[in-house]
N, C-alpha and C positions, 0 to 999 in steps of 0.2 A: 589636434593643433595645439602646440605648446606656447604660442604667443597670443596675447600678452600674459605675463605672470602676475601674481598678486603683489609682487614687489612694486609694480607700477599701478598702485591702487586707484589713483585718480583716473588714469586711462581706462582701467577696467570698469570703473563706475560710469564713465561716459559711454563706453561701448555697450553697456547693458541697455541704456536708454536708446542708443542708435539702433541696436538689433531689434528691440521690442517695437519701437515706433516705426523704424524703417521697414520691418517685415510686413507691415500692413499699409503704410503710406506709399512706399515705393511702387507697388503694383498699380495703385490708383493713378500716380503721376505718369507711369509708363503707358498705361492703357489710354489715358486722356490725350497723350501726344502722338498716338498712332492714328494716322488719317484713315486707314482702311478698316478700322474697327467701327461698327455701327454705333450710333448715338445711344440706342437702347441698351447695348451692352455696357457702354461707358457709364450710363446712369445706374445700371444694376451693380457694377463694380464699385461705383462711388458711394452706393448705399450699403452694400453688404460688407465691405471691408471695414468701414468705421464701426459698424455693429459688432463685427467679429473682434475688433480691437477692444471694444468696451467689455465684451464677454470674457475675453482673455485676461484683461486687467482685473476684473472682479474675481475670477476663479483663481488667479495666481497672485492676488494682492499680498498675502502674507509672505509668500516666497520672495517677491520682488522687494518688499519693504525690508525683509531680513537681509537680503543681499545688499541693498542700498546702505543700510545702517552698518553692516559688517565692513563693507569696502570703505565707507566714510571713516569709520573708527580706525581701520588699518592705515588709511592715508594720514590721519592725525598723528598716529604713532610714527609713521615713516618720516614726518616732517618735524619731529621733536628730538631734542637732545638733552642729556643730563647737564651739559654746560656748553656755552658758546664762546668761541674765540673772538675777542674784540679786535677791531681793525687797527692798523698802525696809526691812523689819523685820529683815533679815539681821544677825546679830551673831556674831563669831568666838567670843566668850566663851560664848554660848548653845550653839553647835555643839560647842565643846570640852566643855561640861558634859554634853551628850548622849552624846558619845563616851566620856566617863569612866565612864559607867554600863554600857558594853558589855564583856562578857567579863571578863577578868582583866588587871590591869596587869602589865607585864613589865619587868624591869630593862634599862637601856640598855647597849649594848655600846660599845666605845671608838672605833668608826669615826666619823670626822668627815665632815660636820657632825652633831652629836648631835640626835636627834629630841626633840620636846617630850613625846611620849607614845607608848607601844606597847601596844596592846590585843590580846588573843588569846582566841579562842573556838573550840572544837572540838565538833562534833556527831557522834553515831553515824550511820552510813549507813543509809538506808532502802531501798536497792536493792543489787544485786550488782555495780554498776559502781564502787563505792568501798569503801575500807577505813576511811574517815573523811573528814569535811569540815571543814577548818580555815579560819578567817577571821582575818586580821590587819589591824588598822587602825593606821597609823603617821602621825603628824602632825608637821609642821615649820612654824616661823614664821620668815620671811625678810624682811629689810628691802628688799633689792634682788636680783632673780633674773635671771641671764643664763644662757646656754647651759652654760658650764662649771660654774656653781653648781648648775644643774639636774641635770647628770649626776653630780655629787658626791653630791647628795641621793639619787638613785636607787641609786647604788652602796651608800651607807650603809643605805638602807632594805632593799635586797636582802640585805645581810649580816645585818641584824637579823632579817629574815624567815626566812632559812635557818637561823639558830640555834634557831628554834622548831619546825622540822619534826619531826613525830612526838612533840611534847611530851606530848600526852595519848593514852594507849592506851585503846581501847574494848574492852569485854569482850563475850563471847557473840556473836562474829561467826561466820557460817557459813564453810565452806571457800571458796566463791566470793568472799566479801567479803575474806577474808584474802589471797587472791591478787590482788585488784583493786588498782589504784594508789590512792595517797592524794590525794584532791582538796583543793586549797587555793587560796585567792585572797588576794592582798595589795593592799589599797587604801592609797594614799599621798596624804594631804592635804598640799598645800603652800600655806600662806597667805602670799602675797607682798604687801607694801605697795606695791611698785613692780616693774614688769617691763621689762627692756631692750626698747626700741622695735624693734630689729632682730630680737630673738628672738620677739616677738609674732606676726610673720607666719608663722613656721614652727612655732608652738606646738602646733597640733592634730596636725600630721604627726609631731612629735617624741613626743607622749604616746601615739601609736598604735603606736610601735615596741617590739619585744621584749616583747610582752605575754603570751607563752605561747600554748598551743594553744587556750585558752578553755574546753575541756571538763574536763580534769583539773587544769590549773593556769592561773592568770591573774594578771597584775600590772597594776593600773589606777592610774596616777598621775592625780591631780586637782589642777590648778593653779588656785587662787582668786586672781584679780586684785582686790585690795581697792581699788585706785585707780579702776578702771573698773567694778568690781562685776560681774565675769564669772567663771564657772567653766568650765574647759576640760578635757575628758576624753573618752576613747573610749566613746561612749554607744551604739554599734551593738551591739545584743544578738544572740545566736546563736539561731536558731529552735529552739524546743523541740518535738519531734515525738513525744513520748510515751515516750522511752527514758531516756537520761541527761540530767539537768538541768545545763546548762553552768554552771561556777563563775563564769565571767565575768558572767553575768546576776545571780548572787548579789552580786557586787561592785558592779554598777551599782545594784542595789536598796539597798545600804548607802549609797551616795552620795545617791541619791534620798531616802532616809530622813533622813539627818543634815543635808544641805545645803538640801533643798527641802521638808522636812516632808511627804514621800511624794507630792509632786505636781510633776512637771517642768513648767516654764513654756514649753511649746512655742510658744504663740501670741506670746509676747514675745521669743522667740529665733529670729530669721529665718535664721541662718546654718546652712542645711541641709547635710548631707553630700553628697558626690558621688553622683548617681543611678546606679542599676544599669544597666549596658549592655544593650542589646537589649530593654529593657522600657519601653514607653510608658505613663506613668501615665494618659493620656487614653483608652487603649484600654478597651473594655468587657470585662467578665468573659466574656461569651459568645463574643466574637471571640477572646479569649485562649485559652479552652477549645478552640475549634475549631482554632486555629492550632497549639496544643501537641499536639493529637491527631494532626494531619497530620504534624507534625515528627517525633514519636516513631515513627510507623509508617514514614515514609520513611527516617529515619535507621537504624532497625533493619533494614530490607530492604537498604539500600545497604551497611551494615556487613557483613552476612552474605555479600553478593555479593563484597565486597572480600576477605573471608577465604578464600572459595573459590578465588580467583585467586592468593593469596599462597602462598609457600613457607616451609619451616621456617626460623625465625629472621629472617624478613623483618620490617622495622620501617618504618612509615609515620607521619610526624608532620604533621598537617594540621588547620587550624582549631582549634588548642589541644587536640587529641586525639591520643593515640598508639595505634596499632594494632600488635600484635605477634602473629605466627603462631608457635606452638610445636607442632611435629609436626602433629597433626590438629585442634588446638584453638587458641583465640586469646583475647587480652584486649583490652579497649578502655577506656582511662582518660583522664580529664581532666588536663591539664597547664597550670599557670600559670607563665608566664615572668616573672622579675624582671630587667629589663635592668640595673638599678643594681648588684645583687649578683651578676649572672650566675648565677642559680640557677633550676633547674626544679623546681617543687613538683608532685609527682605523687600522685594519689589512691591510697589503700591498695590493695595488690595481694594479694588473698586468695582470689579465685574467678575461674573462667573465664567468659567472656561467650559464646563460640562453641564448639561448636554449641548448647550449653545451659548454664545456670548450674550450676557445680559447684565444690567446694573444690579448691584447688591444694595439692599436697604441699609441705612446707617446703623440701626440697632443690630442687624445681623453682622455687620462688619466688626462692631465692638465685641460681640460674642466670639466671632472667629479669631480675632486678635488675642482674646483672653486664652482660648484653647491653644493657640500657637505659642503664646508666651509661656504657658505652663509646660508645654512639651519641651521647649528649648531650655527652660529653667532646670528641668530634670537632667538635661545633658550638660549643664554648667555654663550656659550662655545667656546673656541678656539680648533683647531684640530691639532692632531699630527699623522703622518702616520708611522707605523712600516716599516722598510726596512730590507731585508735580503741580500742585495748586499754588 
């Protein structure tokens, strides 16, 4: 069956839930509504199928989570653009009036260039992943924007944003929330009457740099080209999988609200972002499901065989994954190499992979990181570890 394809990632994601849940719930509903079926059989079906569903979810949890995250990530890329066309009715004055009603106005600091306005709003956290959610909107009006002027604006905006960190304290936080990091997003609107022609080609790449981790903090510059009527910003959202809502998505929602009246013009904006590697948008959901299942099973078996042959402190870096054996246990982590900055970005190290998932002691984590740092230093790279705390 060739429908649906991964091009319709959101539909595929919904269908996964429908197929998995419907495959077990539908028989219960059908049997319960059949009058000729004995009540004893209805009770047996009503008990057995929920148990079977729980067993299936436990056995296939990794596969289903991997599919869910992959499809969510693909959907975020499908709904992103390098730049968006502004509507014919777009007006800077109207946008500025909307922004002026957001949060509270803040005094400007002396860092040049001076912003046109600074708006600040802080919400109490709803989960244990934050001690507060701060949102800062900073606007600039520029006649001519080049690369040097852009970086001056970003430095000025960051200085203004840093001065507002922790401005509002929220009461009645529980212990977990008090220990959690402060979530904050800074959206920088730059309304430029004209942009340097040489700078336009690199604009999307530039606005995507130094944006923060996206979960706890994010900085989203949005350059509005008033001459060609385009808005350029990092519109690739981070998939939300039911835990912490990324603050980057909150910032994108603010841009969507104030510049585009809550509706991004995807059809009128053809400049799509670079596609995800190793994912074919023309592939069907069912082929993707089958291939991912095979890949996860094979990778898991091969990784365990590899750890059985490895010795203490052995490190293998292959296909963007690092394998490290530590005494009788081992870790397996994804590594992203940035050749420009000569940096190796490594997934958070907090639990063992082999022989079974288990937490790693803090002292052991530090020793493991030292071994990995030395390994990549010999290859000419510095290391950086992702953290979700």
